N, C-alpha and C positions, 0 to 999 in steps of 0.2 A: 710427590703424593697428591698435591693439589691438582696437577694436570691429569693424573690418573682418575681422580674423582670426577673431574669435569668430563673426561672422555666417557666414563661409565654412565654418567647422567645423560650425556648426549645419545649414547647408544640405546639406553633404556627408553628414553623419550621417543626416539625415532623408530625403534622396534614397535612401540605402542602405536605409533602412527601407521606402520604397515599392518598391524593387527586390526586397526580401525578400517583400513581398506578391505581386508578380508571379511570383516564383519559386516561391511556395508554392501557386499555383493547382492545383486537384486533377487528378490523373489516376488511372486505375484501378490498384489494387494487388490482388494475389492472394496469399492466405495459406492454407497447409494446416496444420491443427491436429489433434493427436492426443491421445487420452486413453483412460482406462478407467473405466467406471462399473459399479456393482453395486447392485442394488435392496436387497440385504441388508446392504450396507456403505456405501461412499461412493456415494450414489445421484445426486449432482448435482455437475457441474463447470462452471466458467465461463471464458470467454476474452474479453479486451478487444481492441478494434480502435479506432484513432484515425482519424477521418474528417476530411479537410481541407476539404470543402465539401459542400453538399447534393448528393444523388445516390442512385442505387439500390444497395442491398446485395442480393447474391444469394448463396445458400449451399446446399450439398448435404451432408447428413449420412448416412453409411453405416457399417455395423458388421459384424463378422465372425460373430457368433453369431446365426443366423437364428431361433432360438427366443426370443431376447431382444427386448424392445420398447423403443425409445428415443424421446424427444421433444425437439424443438428449440424454444428460446425466444429472443426478442430484447428487450433493454431499452435505452431511450434514455439520454442522458447524465444525466437526473435520477433514473434508477433505476426508472422506470415500465415495466411490461411492455406492449409495443406489438404483439407478434405471437407466436403459438405455433402449432406444426404440429398437424395432426390426430393423434389417438392411434394410428390404424391406418396400416399401410403401411410399406414400406421400399424405397428410401431416402426420407428427408424432404428436401423442397426448399423454398426460400424465395426470394421476390423482393419487396423492401420498399423504398419510397422514403423515404430519410432526409431530413427537411426542414432539418436543422441539422448543422453540424460539431460535433465533440467526441468524447468517448470513449464508445463504445457497447459493450454486453456481450452475448455469445452464451452461452446456457446449454444444457447437454445433461443430460437426466435419464433414468435407467433406470426405466421403469414396471414392468418385470419382467425377471428374469434378470440376467446380467452380460455385458458385451461390451467389446471394444476398438474404438474408433470413429475415423473419419477425417472431419474437417469442413473442406470446401473453401469459401473465402469470397472473393468479389470485391466490392470497395467503392471509393468515391472516396478515394484516398489523399492524401498530403501532398507528393508529389514534384512535380518540374517538369512542366509541360504540354508541354514540348518547345520547342526554340529558345531564343535568348538572352532574358534578362529585359529588360523595357522600362520606361522611365520612366513613373511613374503620377502622382506629385504630391508636394508638400512640405507638411508640416504641423508645427505646434509650438504654442508659446504665448508671449505677451509678458509679461514680469515685470520687476521692478526690475533684474534682471541678465540678462534674456533666458534662453534655454535653451541650455546648453552640453552638447550631447549627447555622451556618452562611454560607449559600450557599449550594446548592445541585444539583445533576443532575442524570438522569437515564442513565445507560450504556446499550445501546441496544445490545452490542456484547455478553453480558453474562447475561442480564436481572437482573442487580443489581442496588442498589442505592448508590450514593456517597454523603457523608455529611461532610461538613467542620466543624471542632470543633475549635472555635475561642480561647477558653481559654486553651485548651490542646495542641495547636499547631500541630494538626493532621488533616488528611482526613481519614474518616472511610468508609468502604464498608459494606453494609447490603444486605442480600438476600431479596426477596419480601415478605417473611414471617416474617420479622422483626428480623432475627438472624444476629448478627454482625459477619462478616467474618474476619475482621482485619483491620489494618492500611495500607494505601496505600500511605504513604508519609514519609519523613524523618524529624526529628527535627533539626532546624537550630541552636539551642543553644547547649552549651556544646562542642563547637569545631567541630561539624559535618558539613562538607561542603556540599553544594548542597541541603540544606533543606529549610523549611519554618518556619515562626514564627506564625503570626496570619492570618489564611486564611480568606479572605473576600468573595470569590466565588470560585466555582469549576465546571469544565465542562469536560465531556468525549469528546474525539476527534475521531470520527469514520473515519476520513481521515488518521489517523496515527495508523496502526494496526501492531501487532507483527506477528510472523510466524504462530501463532495459530488463527489469526483473531480477537484478543482481542485489545480493544482501549486503547491508552494512555490517560492521563488526564492532564489538565492545572489547575493551582491554582493561583488566584490573591492574592499575599501575602501582606497584608496591613502593616505588621511590617517592611518590607524591601522596599515597594513600587516597587515590581518587579513581573514579571510573571515567574512561575516555571513549568517545564514539567517533569512528571514522567511516566515511562512505566506502563503497566497494573498491575504489581506486586509491584509497589512502588519504583523502582530504579530511582534515579535522572537522567534526561537526559540533561537538560539545564536550565539556568536562564537568562532571557532576562532583560537587564539592568546592570547586574553585569559585563558582558564582556566589555561593553562600558566604565564603570568606570575604569576598569583595563587598557584598551587601551588608554584612555586619560592620565593616569599617565605615560605610556610609551612614548606617543607623547611628553609630557612635558619634558621628559628626553632627547630626541634626537633633538627637534626642538626649535628654538628661539621663544620667546613670540610674536615678530613682525609677524612671519609667521603664528603662531597659530591664532592670531587675525584676519587674513585675511580669515580663513576658515569659510564658512557658517554653515557647520554641518559635523559631522563624522557619517557615516552609517556603522553599523556592520552587516555583513552577516553571517548566520548560515553555518557552514562547510558543504560541499557536502557529502552526504552519498552515499552508493553503488547504491541505487535506482536512485538517481540523475545522477550518472555517467553512468548508463545503458541508461537513456533517452538521454544523450549527445552522447553516442556511436551511438544510432539509428539515431539521427539527423545528425551526421557527415557522417554516412554511406549512408544516403539518398543523400547527395551531391555527393558521389562517384558513386552511382547508376545512377544519372542523367547524369553524364559525360560518363558512359559506354554505355548508350543508343545509343550514336552516333556511337558506334562500334558494335551495334546489340547484346550487351551482358547484362545480368543481373546477380546479385550475391545473394547468400543465405549464411548466417552465422549460424552455430549452436550456441546454448546457451553457450557451452563450449568455442567457439571461441570468443564470446563477453566477457566472463569472462577473457580470456587470455589478451585481449586488455585492459580491466579495470585494471588488475594486472600490466601490463606493463606501464600504463599511470597514475597510482595513485601516487600523491605527495601532502601531506597535506599542504605544504608550498606554492605551486604554483597553487592550484586549478585544473581546467580542462585543462590548457594549455599543460601539458605533454601528456594528453590523445589524443589531436589532433595530436601531433607529433608521438605517437605510431601508430595511424591509418595510417599516412603517411608512416612510416617506414615498418610496417608489412603487410599493405594491398595495398596501392596505388603504392609504388615503385615496389614490386614484380609483381603486375598486369601489370604495364607499361612495365616492362622488358619482360614478357611473350607475351604481345600483339605485341611488336616490333619483337620478334623472330618468330611470326606467329604460336605459339603453340595453340592458340585458334581459328584458322581459321576453319570455318565450324561448329563451336559450338556456342551455344547461352546461356548457363547456366553454371555458375561457383559456385560450392559448396565449402565453406571454412570451414575446420574443424581443430582440433588440433591434431598433430601427436607427439607422445612421443617416442623419440629415446631411452632413459633410464630414470631412476628415476629423474634426474635433468634437462635433456635437452628436451625442447618442442619447437615447432614452428608451424606456420600455414601451412596447406597443402591445395593446390588448385587442385580441380578436375573439369575438364571441359568436358561437353558432350552436345549432341544434345537432347533437351528436347522432340523433336517430334519423336525421334527414337522409334521404337516399342520394341526393346530389347536393353539391355545395352551391351551385348556381341558383340565385334567387333565395337562398336560405340563410346565407351568412349575414351577420350584422356586425359591422366593424366599430370599434371604439378605441380611440387614441387618447389615453389618459395623460394627466399632467406630470409625468416623470421628468425631473429636471435634466437638462442636457449636460453632458460632461464638457 
């Protein structure tokens, strides 16, 4: 009787999996994207679209400033440039056959001037093709305990199916033809940390992508009553619930019960990653830019300069506080000194880059010039401010 129930659950879950495949057959989606690019500032912006199946991508790029010139680019899911518009003409139009599903990227670049643009895109989406889903097939695998499918999801970033296996303590990945690709989770038993026991549900997370644009996944682990995150290849990333248990034990070691009893709750925050720190850098630099407007100045930092600030201000024990001090020490203080010396007089744009003196010594380098000057020769005024070397 037990095996019959198991088999029925397996069949039902995997029939649902095939239903999902039928329901996710592609139909056309239309998206209107907007943005602003400036050849002298933010010259390039990108937009991502998720394609559910092979098909044609059509796009029209138009903009408000007729004196500006914009160009349209298309990148495939591997990041390779596969199409670009001619440099001349307005609007720019595209029709490209996408041979594979996945996350594609459209790029808009200002070749000259600045403009607010509208990008209209039609592409094979991931919605229903219309009508009810129909049976396609059943697939799974045979093991010592069979497959007890419990929870599943479609990973749109590589067009695969995730299936939780309740009795084998695993999450398996299948291609859409029913072939098992492999396990994408770790076993929590046998002393392996960061694993799962009995998965109750599984979800791909399209908001958390690796460098190849592939999604991480979340597992609701019924055995431990926790949520566990793995990267696309199955490497453990974090367990929500476990950290709080560990933290409460440490709190009980250092604080008296009378104090702990007055706490309403203990909130655990996920450690900041590099993407979070880059957002904080941008936010803090916006504050600096607003103050510089009073002096008729604006600043631009290269990506390398932002990475320099992140490296200087990263401290896992204190979060983002050292990052604020790094911006003050390496950007605000040198800028203030140069403004007081009058070195930026008659200039309106400061570009901040990283200068390497030798293999170990780096500092920020400030270059001020008049953005309205027709040529750089004879117009630039250089200022090297006192950013500490690494």
